[in-house]
C-alpha positions in Angstrom: -57.0 118.1 -32.1 -60.0 120.1 -33.3 -62.5 119.0 -35.9 -63.3 121.6 -38.6 -66.2 121.3 -41.1 -67.6 123.1 -44.0 -71.2 124.6 -43.5 -73.1 121.7 -45.2 -70.9 119.1 -43.5 -71.5 120.6 -40.0 -75.3 120.5 -40.7 -75.0 116.8 -41.6 -72.9 116.2 -38.5 -75.5 118.0 -36.3 -78.4 115.8 -37.8 -76.4 112.5 -37.3 -75.4 113.6 -33.7 -79.1 114.5 -33.0 -80.2 110.9 -34.1 -77.5 109.4 -31.9 -78.6 111.5 -28.9 -82.2 110.6 -29.3 -81.2 107.0 -29.0 -79.4 107.7 -25.8 -82.2 109.8 -24.4 -84.6 107.1 -25.2 -82.4 104.6 -23.4 -82.1 106.8 -20.4 -85.8 107.8 -20.1 -87.3 104.4 -21.0 -84.8 102.0 -19.6 -85.5 98.5 -20.7 -83.0 95.9 -19.6 -84.1 93.6 -22.4 -83.2 96.2 -25.0 -80.2 96.0 -27.2 -77.1 97.4 -25.7 -76.3 100.9 -26.7 -72.6 101.6 -27.4 -72.1 105.1 -26.0 -68.3 104.8 -26.8 -69.2 104.8 -30.4 -70.6 108.3 -30.1 -67.4 109.6 -28.8 -65.4 108.0 -31.5 -67.7 108.7 -34.4 -68.6 112.3 -33.6 -65.6 113.6 -31.7 -62.8 111.2 -33.0 -61.7 110.6 -29.4 -62.1 107.6 -27.1 -64.4 107.9 -24.1 -61.4 107.3 -21.8 -60.2 110.9 -22.8 -63.3 112.4 -21.3 -63.2 110.1 -18.3 -59.5 110.6 -17.5 -58.8 114.3 -18.4 -59.4 117.3 -16.3 -61.5 120.4 -17.1 -58.5 122.3 -18.5 -57.9 119.5 -21.1 -61.7 119.3 -21.7 -61.7 123.1 -22.4 -58.8 122.9 -24.7 -60.5 120.1 -26.6 -63.8 122.1 -26.8 -61.8 125.1 -28.1 -60.9 123.0 -31.1 -64.6 122.2 -31.9 -67.0 124.2 -33.9 -69.4 126.1 -31.5 -72.3 124.0 -32.7 -70.5 120.8 -31.5 -70.0 121.8 -27.8 -73.6 121.5 -26.6 -74.0 117.9 -28.2 -70.8 116.9 -26.5 -72.1 118.2 -23.2 -75.3 116.3 -23.8 -73.4 113.1 -24.6 -71.4 113.4 -21.5 -74.5 114.1 -19.4 -76.4 111.1 -20.6 -73.4 108.8 -20.4 -72.9 110.0 -16.8 -76.6 109.4 -16.0 -76.6 106.0 -17.5 -73.4 104.9 -15.9 -74.1 106.9 -12.6 -70.7 108.6 -13.2 -70.5 111.9 -11.3 -67.2 112.7 -12.9 -68.8 112.7 -16.4 -71.7 114.7 -15.0 -69.5 117.4 -13.6 -67.7 117.7 -16.9 -71.0 117.9 -18.7 -72.0 120.7 -16.4 -68.7 122.4 -16.9 -69.2 122.3 -20.7 -72.8 123.6 -20.6 -71.8 126.5 -18.4 -68.8 127.3 -20.3 -70.7 127.2 -23.6 -73.4 129.5 -22.2 -70.9 132.0 -21.0 -68.8 132.0 -24.2 -71.7 132.2 -26.6 -74.1 134.3 -24.5 -76.8 131.8 -25.5 -79.7 131.2 -23.2 -81.6 128.0 -23.3 -84.3 126.8 -20.9 -83.5 123.3 -22.0 -79.8 123.7 -20.9 -81.0 125.0 -17.5 -83.1 121.9 -17.2 -80.0 119.7 -18.1 -78.0 121.6 -15.4 -80.8 120.9 -12.9 -80.9 117.2 -13.8 -77.1 117.1 -13.4 -77.2 118.8 -10.0 -79.9 116.4 -8.9 -77.8 113.4 -10.0 -74.6 114.7 -8.4 -76.4 115.4 -5.1 -77.8 111.9 -5.0 -75.9 109.8 -2.4 
């Protein structure tokens, strides 16, 4: 189920995923109903080779197993994709899964990022919203 890349390929993957995430962030932060529809499903298929429905339907255990098959550099972008998808769709299930991945990635890698803590705060705020 995992995706393995050579070093140059993973760098290209990270660059392309970054471009896609910038489109999603722009859509979220500057929502314009007149703008062209953004196909978030395409991000799941193109970058993780799995349908969005997998992330919607599966539990955290299946998500953890999926993440274990990814390169470490791919987990944070997946968490960001889930987060912005959840924010755009007001889907608390996706937001909880994004939070799970952010926290799991931080504990596994020991990496500390102020940006990730900002994402976690944004997720908590959206989940707490009635």
